[in-house]
C-alpha positions as CSV (number, residue, x, y, z in Angstrom):
1,M,104.2,103.6,133.6
2,T,102.8,101.6,136.4
3,Q,99.5,103.6,136.4
4,R,98.3,101.2,133.7
5,I,98.8,98.2,135.9
6,P,96.1,97.6,138.6
7,S,97.1,97.6,142.3
8,S,96.1,93.9,142.4
9,I,99.4,93.4,140.5
10,T,101.7,96.2,141.7
11,E,100.9,95.7,145.4
12,H,101.5,91.9,145.3
13,T,104.6,91.5,143.1
14,T,108.3,92.0,143.7
15,L,109.1,92.4,139.9
16,P,107.0,93.2,136.8
17,V,107.4,89.6,135.6
18,I,105.1,86.9,134.3
19,A,106.4,83.3,134.3
20,A,105.1,82.5,130.9
21,P,102.6,79.6,130.4
22,M,104.6,76.8,128.7
23,F,103.1,73.6,127.3
24,L,104.1,70.5,129.3
25,V,106.3,72.6,131.5
26,S,104.2,74.9,133.7
27,G,102.2,73.1,136.4
28,V,100.9,73.7,139.9
29,E,104.3,73.6,141.6
30,L,105.9,76.1,139.2
31,V,102.9,78.5,139.4
32,T,102.6,78.5,143.1
33,A,106.4,78.9,143.6
34,A,106.4,81.8,141.2
35,C,103.5,83.6,142.9
36,K,105.1,83.0,146.4
37,A,108.3,84.6,145.0
38,G,106.4,87.6,143.9
39,V,106.0,87.1,140.2
40,I,102.9,86.1,138.3
41,G,102.8,82.4,137.7
42,T,100.8,81.0,134.8
43,F,100.1,77.7,133.0
44,P,98.3,76.5,129.8
45,V,95.0,74.9,130.8
46,L,95.8,72.1,128.4
47,N,98.7,71.0,130.7
48,A,95.9,69.6,132.8
49,R,95.0,66.8,130.5
50,T,91.3,66.9,131.2
51,S,88.9,69.6,132.4
52,E,88.4,67.5,135.5
53,A,92.2,67.6,136.2
54,L,92.1,71.4,135.5
55,D,89.4,71.7,138.2
56,D,91.8,70.0,140.6
57,W,94.8,72.1,139.6
58,M,92.9,75.4,140.1
59,Q,91.7,74.2,143.5
60,Q,95.2,73.4,144.5
61,I,96.6,76.7,143.3
62,T,94.0,78.9,144.9
63,G,94.1,76.9,148.2
64,E,97.9,77.0,148.5
65,L,98.2,80.7,147.7
66,A,95.5,81.6,150.1
67,A,97.2,79.6,152.8
68,A,100.5,81.3,152.1
69,Q,98.9,84.7,152.4
70,T,97.2,83.8,155.6
71,S,100.4,82.5,157.0
72,D,102.2,85.7,156.2
73,P,99.8,88.6,155.6
74,S,102.7,91.0,154.7
75,A,104.1,88.7,152.0
76,R,103.8,89.7,148.4
77,I,101.9,86.8,146.9
78,A,101.5,87.5,143.2
79,P,98.3,86.7,141.3
80,W,98.1,83.6,139.1
81,G,96.9,83.1,135.6
82,I,96.2,80.7,132.8
83,N,96.6,80.5,129.1
84,L,93.6,79.6,126.9
85,I,94.0,78.6,123.3
86,T,91.0,80.2,121.6
87,H,91.6,78.6,118.2
88,R,88.5,76.9,116.8
89,T,90.3,73.5,117.0
90,N,90.4,73.6,120.8
91,H,87.3,71.7,121.7
92,R,87.9,72.2,125.4
93,L,87.6,76.0,125.3
94,Q,84.1,76.3,126.8
95,P,84.4,73.8,129.7
96,D,87.8,75.3,130.6
97,L,86.4,78.8,130.4
98,D,83.6,77.8,132.8
99,L,86.2,76.7,135.3
100,T,88.0,80.0,134.8
101,V,84.9,81.8,136.0
102,K,84.3,79.3,138.8
103,Y,87.8,80.0,140.3
104,K,87.8,83.7,139.3
105,T,91.2,83.3,137.7
106,P,92.9,86.8,138.1
107,L,94.7,86.7,134.7
108,V,93.7,85.0,131.5
109,I,96.1,85.0,128.5
110,T,94.5,84.1,125.2
111,S,96.5,82.8,122.3
112,L,96.2,81.5,118.7
113,G,92.7,82.8,118.2
114,S,90.4,85.7,119.0
115,P,90.2,86.7,122.7
116,A,86.5,87.6,122.3
117,P,85.2,84.3,123.8
118,A,87.0,85.1,127.0
119,V,86.6,88.8,127.5
120,E,83.0,89.0,128.7
121,A,83.3,86.0,131.0
122,V,86.5,87.1,132.7
123,H,85.4,90.7,133.0
124,S,82.2,89.5,134.7
125,Y,84.2,88.8,137.9
126,G,86.8,91.5,137.5
127,G,89.6,89.5,136.0
128,L,92.1,90.7,133.4
129,V,92.4,89.4,129.8
130,F,95.7,89.6,127.9
131,S,96.2,88.4,124.4
132,D,99.3,86.9,122.8
133,V,100.1,88.6,119.5
134,I,102.9,88.4,117.0
135,N,102.1,91.2,114.6
136,L,100.2,94.5,114.2
137,S,97.2,92.9,112.5
138,F,96.6,90.5,115.4
139,A,97.3,93.3,118.0
140,K,94.7,95.6,116.5
141,K,92.0,92.8,116.3
142,A,92.7,91.9,120.0
143,A,92.5,95.5,121.1
144,Q,89.1,95.9,119.4
145,A,87.9,92.9,121.3
146,G,88.2,94.8,124.6
147,I,91.2,93.1,126.2
148,D,93.2,94.7,129.0
149,G,96.7,93.9,127.8
150,L,98.7,92.7,124.9
151,V,101.6,90.3,125.1
152,L,103.9,91.2,122.2
153,V,105.7,88.0,121.3
154,C,108.8,89.3,119.5
155,A,111.8,87.7,117.8
156,G,113.8,85.4,120.0
157,A,110.9,84.2,122.1
158,G,110.5,80.5,122.9
159,G,107.5,78.4,121.7
160,H,105.2,80.1,119.2
161,A,107.3,83.2,118.5
162,G,107.1,86.1,116.2
163,T,109.8,87.8,114.1
164,L,109.4,91.5,114.9
165,S,111.9,93.6,116.7
166,P,110.6,94.7,120.2
167,F,111.8,98.2,119.4
168,A,109.6,98.6,116.4
169,F,106.7,96.4,117.5
170,L,106.1,98.0,120.9
171,K,106.4,101.6,119.6
172,A,103.9,100.8,116.8
173,V,101.4,99.2,119.2
174,R,101.6,102.2,121.5
175,E,100.2,104.4,118.7
176,F,96.8,102.8,119.0
177,F,96.7,100.9,122.3
178,D,97.0,102.5,125.8
179,G,96.4,99.4,127.8
180,I,99.0,97.1,129.5
181,I,101.8,95.9,127.3
182,V,103.8,92.7,128.1
183,L,107.1,92.3,126.2
184,A,108.2,88.8,125.4
185,G,111.3,87.5,123.7
186,A,114.7,86.4,125.0
187,M,114.3,87.9,128.5
188,S,117.0,86.5,130.8
189,S,118.1,89.1,133.3
190,G,117.1,92.0,135.6
191,R,118.7,94.3,133.1
192,D,116.3,93.0,130.4
193,I,113.4,93.7,132.6
194,R,114.5,97.3,133.0
195,A,115.3,97.7,129.3
196,A,111.7,96.6,128.5
197,Q,110.3,99.2,130.8
198,V,112.4,101.9,129.2
199,L,111.0,100.8,125.8
200,G,107.5,101.4,127.3
201,A,106.5,97.9,128.4
202,D,104.6,97.5,131.7
203,L,105.4,93.8,132.3
204,V,107.7,91.2,130.8
205,Y,107.4,87.5,130.0
206,F,110.1,85.0,131.2
207,G,109.9,81.5,129.7
208,T,113.1,79.6,129.1
209,S,114.6,80.6,132.4
210,F,111.7,79.0,134.3
211,I,111.9,75.8,132.3
212,A,115.3,75.3,134.1
213,T,113.8,75.4,137.6
214,T,113.4,72.6,140.1
215,E,109.6,73.2,140.2
216,S,109.2,72.8,136.4
217,L,107.5,69.8,134.8
218,A,110.3,69.7,132.3
219,D,112.3,66.4,131.8
220,K,115.7,66.6,133.4
221,T,117.2,65.8,130.0
222,Y,115.4,68.8,128.6
223,Q,116.7,71.0,131.4
224,Q,120.3,69.8,130.8
225,M,119.9,70.5,127.1
226,L,119.0,74.1,128.0
227,V,122.1,74.5,130.2
228,D,124.3,73.1,127.4
229,A,122.6,74.9,124.4
230,T,123.3,78.3,122.8
231,M,121.0,80.3,120.5
232,D,122.8,78.6,117.6
233,D,121.0,75.4,118.6
234,L,117.6,76.8,117.8
235,I,115.5,76.5,114.6
236,Y,112.4,78.5,113.8
237,T,109.9,76.2,112.2
238,N,106.2,75.5,111.8
239,A,106.7,71.8,111.2
240,F,105.2,70.6,114.5
241,S,101.9,72.5,114.9
242,G,101.6,74.7,111.8
243,A,102.5,77.8,113.9
244,Y,106.1,78.9,113.8
245,A,108.1,78.2,117.0
246,N,111.7,78.2,118.1
247,M,112.7,74.6,118.8
248,L,115.9,73.0,120.0
249,K,117.7,71.3,117.2
250,P,119.4,68.7,119.5
251,S,116.0,67.5,120.6
252,I,114.9,67.1,117.0
253,V,118.0,65.1,116.2
254,A,117.5,63.0,119.3
255,A,114.0,62.1,118.0
256,G,115.6,60.8,114.8
257,I,114.6,63.7,112.6
258,D,116.9,65.8,110.4
259,P,116.4,69.5,111.3
260,E,117.4,70.5,107.8
261,A,114.6,68.3,106.3
262,L,111.6,69.5,108.2
263,K,108.4,69.8,106.2
264,P,106.3,72.9,106.8
265,K,102.7,72.5,107.7
266,D,100.1,74.3,105.7
267,T,97.4,74.5,108.4
268,V,97.3,75.2,112.1
269,D,95.7,72.5,114.2
270,F,95.9,72.2,118.0
271,S,93.3,69.4,118.4
272,H,96.1,66.9,119.1
273,L,97.1,69.0,122.2
274,V,93.6,68.4,123.6
275,S,93.3,64.8,122.6
276,G,96.5,63.9,124.5
277,E,98.6,63.0,121.4
278,T,101.6,64.9,122.6
279,K,104.4,62.5,122.0
280,A,106.2,64.9,119.7
281,W,106.0,67.7,122.2
282,K,107.2,65.5,125.0
283,H,110.5,64.7,123.1
284,I,110.9,67.7,120.8
285,W,111.5,70.8,122.9
286,S,111.3,74.5,122.6
287,A,113.5,77.4,123.9
288,G,114.0,81.1,123.4
289,Q,117.2,82.9,122.5
290,G,117.6,83.5,126.2
291,V,118.8,79.9,126.4
292,N,122.3,81.3,125.9
293,F,122.2,82.5,129.5
294,V,120.7,79.5,131.3
295,R,123.7,78.3,133.4
296,Q,122.0,76.0,135.9
297,V,118.8,74.4,137.1
298,E,117.7,76.3,140.2
299,P,114.7,76.8,142.5
300,V,112.2,79.5,141.3
301,A,112.9,81.5,144.5
302,D,116.6,81.7,143.7
303,L,115.9,82.7,140.1
304,V,113.6,85.5,141.1
305,T,116.0,86.7,143.8
306,R,118.8,86.9,141.3
307,L,116.5,88.8,138.8
308,R,115.5,91.3,141.5
309,R,119.1,91.9,142.5
310,E,120.1,92.6,138.9
311,Y,117.1,94.8,138.4
312,V,117.8,96.9,141.5
313,A,121.5,97.2,140.5
314,V,120.5,98.6,137.0
315,V,118.1,101.1,138.5
316,A,120.9,102.3,140.8
317,E,123.2,102.7,137.8
318,E,120.6,104.9,136.1
319,Q,120.4,107.1,139.2
320,R,124.1,107.7,139.0
321,G,123.7,108.8,135.4
322,D,126.3,108.7,132.6
323,A,128.3,111.0,130.3
324,W,125.3,112.0,128.2
325,T,123.0,112.8,131.1
326,K,125.6,115.2,132.5
327,L,125.9,117.3,129.3
């Protein structure tokens, strides 16, 4: 399974986990904390509100991680990555892609558009390109563009999520794609990581759990809402960007909006994310179905330590076997 994953990842990580890029949540502190804990830290480039700010963020991340590795050469400092919205309404795509090349960003995750604009540029310096997909059609188009990995965003994921079962989706994708597969959707424990590997995934996405960390950019009210919420507090809607996403109903109510009266959007438009008009996203919040298992706000290092402990315990269980393996 791990043969598909380059040594640049396997030799520098403690778990096959990507801390997912989350709008207005993932920043420099979260990314560097994740990488130092041994999992891949990522952020959406649009979280840096201008390309000039993005330049500064990338400089901070590369500098801090290099210093950490120098300080402890034996430490597993994971690579970092970014998320690029490649939709035609993202007018920052080219300048942000130029910075991606400048800093030789190890991992670039494209979403909400064809990955083609990023593939040649990122491959020119040896970086990896993954593409977010929610169905087979998008997965096939991304694979044809020459990407290195597919992020299968399944039912239960936070943010812009799909509706497909991971069991069916992953198996169908494996019929035509032999690259890296990342499984996303309601991951919340070390057992989930191992289960994804058994299904055939190489890496997994964790989102909601990382929102509730001390290094997150998330508002404290948002984090407490995650601790208090269950999966029954989610609503799957396209009312806010035109793309369907799982959103927290309590945040919608708090914004003075009736969750039962949301009006669907006919078109997808992300230009407001670039322009800085993010008021709705600052006060109407997203979560995945893994919210059911967010119990506290904790440091990234503690979260990763717990996930690794759970993962190791599950692998030990497998080695002991069960009634069926002994037949």
